[in-house]
N, C-alpha and C positions, 0 to 999 in steps of 0.2 A: 213587708213594710211600701207603701206606695209612695212616690217620688214625692207626691204634694206635701207628707206627712215627715219624709227624711229633710224636704226643704224650712219646713218650719219647726222642727227639731233641731237642724243646726242655726239658723235662725236665733232661735231663742238661747241656744247655748254662749252664739255670740253676744247678744241682748245680756244675758246673766255675767259672764267677763266682763263687758264693757262697764255694768254697776259695780263689779264687787271693786273693779281698778280705781271707777274714781270715787268710791265711797273713803279708799284706800286715802288716794291722792289727797282730799276733802279731812278726812277724820283721821283714818290712820298716821298718817305720819307724826299727831300730836304724841303718839306713844314715844317716841323717838324724841321728842321736844323742842320740834317744829311745828310752829305755829302760819297756816296759810292766811293771806292775806292777795287782794283782788287790789291790782293795779287799774287805777283809774283815771289815771291823767299823763299826758305826756310829757311831765316835766321832767323825766329821767331815764329818757327815749336817746341814744338805741341802748344803751343799758338793761332799761325794762322796759318794751313798750306796752302799750293802752291796751287793756284785756289780757295781759300776763295774771297770772297766777307764783305770788313770790313765797319762798319757803321761809320765814324768820328764826333763826335760834336765838336765846334770851344770852345774851352775855354782860356781865359787870362792868358798867360806864369806865370805870379803869382801861379796861382792857382794849376798845376803841383807840384807831389812833386815826392823824389824819389822811384824807384819804377814802375811807372806809363807807362804803353807806352804810346807814342807821335807818332803823323804823324804827317811827317815834310820834305820841298823843301829841298831837298837834292844837290842839283849844279847848273849851269847856266840854264842848259838843263829842268828845272824846271821836274827832275824824284823828285817822291816824294818815301817814304820811312817809314818805320814803327819800332822802335826800342825801347824797355826801358831806361828809363832815371836813369843812374847811378850813376850821381853828376849835382850837379845845383851850378855853377858861377853866383848868381846873378848882382853880381859886374860888372863883364863884360858880363853879359846878353846872359850864352850860357850855354846850355845844354850838357852836356857826356853822349852818348847813347854807347849802345850792345843787338846786338840781341839776343836773347835766344838762339839759334844755334849757335852762333861763341863762338873764344875760346878766341881773343880778343874785349876790345872796337875798337868802329869806330875808324876809322884814324884821320878826324876832329871833332870838338866841331860842335852846331847846334847853331845857334843865334836867339836868343827870335826868331825877325822879322822872320822868315824861319817859324817856329810853324803855323802848319793845329787847328790839334784839342787832342782829344783825342778819342783812337776809346773804342766803347761803345757798339757793338756786332759784331756776323762776321756770315756768314752762309756758310757752308763749296762748294765745286765744283761752286757756281752761276757767282765767279772772272771768270770763264775759258769761260763759257756763254757771262757775263758781257763786255769781253775781244774783245771776237769774233766777235759781233755785233757793237762794239765802229766803226770797220774799214772793208775795203773794203775786202775778197770779204765779208763776216759776214754780215754787213750793206745789201749788195744786196740781199743777200738771206734772211736776216729778214722783206726787203722791200716785197719782192715777196711771202714770207708767209703771209705776212700780206693781201698783195691785193685779194690772192688764198684765205685766208680769213674768209673777206670779200664778195666774191664772194660766197664761199660755205655758207655764210650769208642769204643773198638778192636774188640770183640765184632761189631757190622756189617761195617766192614769185614774181620776173620778172615772170618766164613761168605761172603760176599759173595768172597777171594780160593779157600777152599776150595770153593766153590760152582762157578767158573771149570773150577778144575783139574778139579773130577771131570767136568764138562760137556767140557773136550778131552780126557782119558783117555776116554769115553765115543766121540766123535768119532773118534781114533783109533783102536776097536780096533773099529767098526762095521765088518763084514763086505761094505762095498755094493760 
């Protein structure tokens, strides 16, 4: 096998592994009860840096404690936010929250029913990639990259099979 073919094979293998790991980090974690969210603002820095991907575990509101970060639905537009709980009003089922980097508490409390869960861990910068591939044009680029990757994986086998078939036809049509 030539040096170039070995290089292409190694590159393809690395790309396949990277795609599989990325898919597990975005989708596979849902199988163990975690939901990934991209951090789009700096309100929770340095705890969660802008561009991080946080993994949120669903919890009951009664299990949340003051000082814990929670992920919740912020408004009617279904915007999701993660801030730290600074006070809990169990009677009215409200969390009062504040971003770590913010000077003052959030303007409105979070109702218990808007709780999504608590962040378990995060991966810096992966949120940028996740946000990019979840909507056009990033989605189209990701699909195209996947198609090219599949082509790179299977093209050598297709060429080999085609070459074998051509060689068979040449041998069977040889008038010796």
